C-alpha angles and dihedrals in degrees: 000000000000109000096196140058128219120245091246090062109111090229097046095114095049092043092049091051092053093044089053091047092050093046091049092050098254091137092154090064092049094048093047097045104033097078091054092049092045090054091047092051091044089054091052091049090049093051092054091045090051091052091050093047090047090054091049101042102009093115090054094057124075121223087254091055091050091050092049092051091046092051092047091051090051092048092047090053093049096047096073137325090233093057092043094050090045089055088058089052089051089054089054088052094046094047090054091238087155120054114272093249093052102032098103092042092052092045091051091046094054094039090054090050089051093049092050092045094052093042092051092043090053092046092050091046094053107026105024094130097036103061131030110228124214108262090221093058092048092048093047091048091051089051090050090051090053090049090054092046093052091047091054099036092053094053112138091238090065095054113111116256115254 
């Protein structure tokens, strides 16, 4: 997987800041901010996907249908960042982004990274001063967050138009 983003990527600045934080050992910053950025990138991917779907089947959907889908998308995003980000992972799975033989394995790998990231983020947010956390877990979780961010940030829908 590509572990960089091009400067023309709309999330280049945020990604660069988190890469720098991870590389300098500020894993706390990465773990706390990555879920928000994942949701933001997922939203951008969803908007482009929605535009594409609207161009393809737009005539088949009534204005009421479009409004219902828009509201459901908004609700899904507001329910929890974990569920919203997981729905983007499901879209990777459904679109056969990963090869057929490895699709489930890749989905489970990234979903597990997401679960650990959100769990550790919540733990740090609520019990940061109560329990010392193993440095290795924090570092690995930060690395997992970066893997998820690069997966999302390098989505084909975010590539600049030529």
